[in-house]
N, C-alpha and C positions, 0 to 999 in steps of 0.2 A: 337573582338578577339575570342570570344567563338564560332563563326561560323567556325573558322579554326580548332577547336578541333574535333576529331572523337567522335563518340558516346561512345566508350569504355573509352576514356580519361575523358569525361564528367561524365560517370558513376563512375569511380574511384575517381574523385574529389568530387562528391556528397556523396559517401560512407565515404570518409575521413571527410567531413564536418559533416556528421551524427554522426560519432564516437566521434568527438570533442564535438558536442552538447550534446550527451548522457553523456559524462564525466562531462561536465559543469553542467548538470541537476542533476546528482548524487551528485556532490559536494554541490550544492545549497540546495538540499533536506536534506543532512546531516547537513548543517549549520542551516537551519531553524528548524530541529528536535532538535538540541542541544539548540537553543534559546528558543523553546517552552517548552522543559523539564526544563530549568532553570526557566522560568516563572511559570510553574506548581509547582515546588518546593517552590518558593517564596510564592505563594498563599497558599499552604498547611501549610507552617510555619506561615504565617500571620493570618490565620483563625483557626489554630489548628485543621485541619481536621484529622479524624482518619480513620483507615481501614474500619470501619463499615460505615462511611459516604461515602467513595469512592467506596465500593465494588459493588454497583449496576451499577456504571458507567464503571467499568473495565471489559473488555471481557476476560475471563480466558480460555475458550475453545470454539471450534466450536459447534454450535447447531446441533443435529442430526435430520435428516429428519424423520418424522413418517413412520413407516412400512406400506407398502401397505396392504389394507384389501382384504381378499379373497372374490371373487364374490359369491361363493356358500357356503352354510352351510352343515355341516355333519349331516347325519341322525342318530338319536339316535335309539338304538336297543330296 
């Protein structure tokens, strides 16, 4: 049956399937995130972790790339 479809019809069908899969992936990612967050909260409560304990593990901001060094030095007067 797919032999009877034109390339444009096949492309439209493939794009529709791709959109459906993307929506399904987003929903599953959200669900696993919620489950993992619940697990993390339970572990924090169970072991009485503090902010100090967790701070090294939490990424608070992006790291800056070091500035490029100049190839030449200034001459002193």
